[in-house]
N, C-alpha and C positions, 0 to 999 in steps of 0.2 A: 505255895507257902515257902518251899525251899528256895525258889528264885527270889522272893521278897527278902528272905533272911540274908542270902548271899549279896543281894544288891545293897542292902543297908550296911553290911560288913565292908563292902568296897568303899562306900562313902565315909564310913567312920575312919577307915585307914587313911583315906585322902585328907580328911579334916585334921587328923592327928599330924600328918606330914606337913600340911599347910601351916598349922600352929607352930610346929618346930622350926619351919623355915622362916616364918615371920619373926619369931623370937631371935633367931640367929642373925637375920638381916638387920634387926634393930641395933645390933652392936657394931655393924659395919660403919666405917667412916664415910662421910658424904662423897668423897672423891671416888671410892670404890663402887658405891651405889650408882653414881653417874656414869661410870665406865661400863656398866653391865645393864644397859637399858634393854628392856624386853622388846623384841621385834615381832609383831603379830602378823605382818604382811607376808613374810617369807613362808612360815609354816602353814598359814591359811591357804596360800596359792599352791604350795607343794602338795598339801593334803587334798585340796579340791581337784587338782590335776590327777592325782593318783586314783581317787575314787571314781572320777569320770572315766578314766582309762579302764579301770576294773569293770565298771558297769557296762561299757561298750563291749569289753571282752566277754562278759556273761551273755550278752545278747547274741554274740556271734557263736559262742560255743554251745549255749543252751537256748536256742530261740524260743523254745517252749519251756517255761512261761515268760522268759525275760524280754522277748521281742514281740509279744502279743499285745500290741498297743491298745486294742479294744477292751482288754481286761484290766488295764491299769487302775481305773477308777474303783472297780470292785475290790482289787487287791489293797489299795490304799485304805478303803473303808474297813476291810478286815484287819489291817495292820493297827488301826487306831481304835477298833471296837472290841478286839479279842486279845487275850493275854499272849505274850511271846511264847513261841513254841518251846516246849520242854516235855519230853516223854521219858520218864525214869525207867521204863521197861526196855528202852534201847540200850545197846552196849555203851560202855564208857566213851565219852567224847563223840558220841553219835546221837546225843539226846535230841537233836533237832532234825535227824534224818540225813544229814550230809555226811560225806566220807570223812574218815578220821584225818587223812592227809590235809584236806581243806580246812577242817576245824582246828587242828593242832598246829600244823606248819604254816598254812596259808594265813590264818587269822593271827597267829603269833608274829609273823613277819610284817603283816599289815599294821598291827598295833605298834610294833617297834619302830616302824617308819614314821607313824604319826608322832610317837613320843619323842624320837630323836630329832625330828624336824623342829619341834618346839624347844627341846633341851639345848640344841646347839645355837638357838637364837635367844639365849639368856633366860629362858624359863627355868625356874628351879624344878626339883624333882616332883614336888606336889603339883605345881602348875602344869608341867608337861603331862603328868598323869591325868589331870582333869581335862586338858586339851584332848588327849587321846580318848578319854571316856566320852567327851562331847562329840568328837568326830565319829566314834563308833556308833553312837546313838543316831547321828545324822545318816550314816550309812545304812543302818538297819531299818530306820523308819522312812527316810527320804529317798536315797538312791536305790535301795533294794526293795523297799516296801511296796513298789508297784508290781513286783514279780512274785514275792513270797512273804509270808508273815515273818516278822522279826524273830530272832532266835535268842532265848534267854541265856543259853550257853555263850553265844558270841558276845552279848552285851556285857557279860562279866569277864569272860576269859580274855577277850581281845585287849582291853586296856591293861589288865593285870600282867599278862605275858608280854605285852608291849612294853610295860615299865621294866620288867626283868631283863628282857633282851636289849631294850633301848638303852638302859643305864650301863650295861656291859659294853655296848658299842660306843657310847659316849666316853666312857673311861678309856677305851682303846684309842679313841681319837685324841684325847688329851695326852695320852702317853706318847703319841707320835710327835708331839711338840718338842720332846726332849731329844729327838734324833738329830744328829748333825747333818746327815746327808739329805739334801733337798729331794733327791730322786726317790730315796727310800721312804721319806715322809709322804710324798705324793702317792706312791704305789700303795702304801698301807692305808692311807686315808681313803683312796679310791676303793680299796677292798672292804673296809668297814662301813663306808658311807658313799657308795657309788653315785647315787642320784644327787646327794648333797655336794659332792666334789664337782660334779658336772655343773650344778647351779652356781657354785662359787667361781668356776672357770668362766661362766657367762656373766659374772658381775654381781652375784648375790653377796650381800654383806655378811651373811652368816651361814 
């Protein structure tokens, strides 16, 4: 019940943000809209690469259950037939049984990376949040679902904290544009968005 309420609250917030953004964009001149075309390819490839790397890392660090290929089918069946994990008897932010560091820091950073990759490619705040929420769902049910049941806490917390941290990082990136020193600008951009800066150095358009 608690998860269902939290999940609905997340999407109510997202819909409100989307409505506000659409209303604001309606007043933009056509030239401005044309200059901020959304790029789906870069954040999709960025996120897919990150999730694949994380999943391989899980299999190396925790071979049981993440590298037990013979149990993948059973885990997927469990993921789609049982509700996401949530144990209110566990301590705060350990409601799925994982360590606090992974749940709070790890998923917060993962969510912010998803959010920022979309935000810097001309998604608005609502669009970037929905992108992060969709990627989180794909991670929980697709990438990680063959090793463990999806986590209700992660499904809600990852995109929400991702939006909070990601928007701060995005604001910091925009602030670097006002720096006159090219060297300082590059150093700070690499600090706030290391993977994005690497991708741009390799030719990424955003």
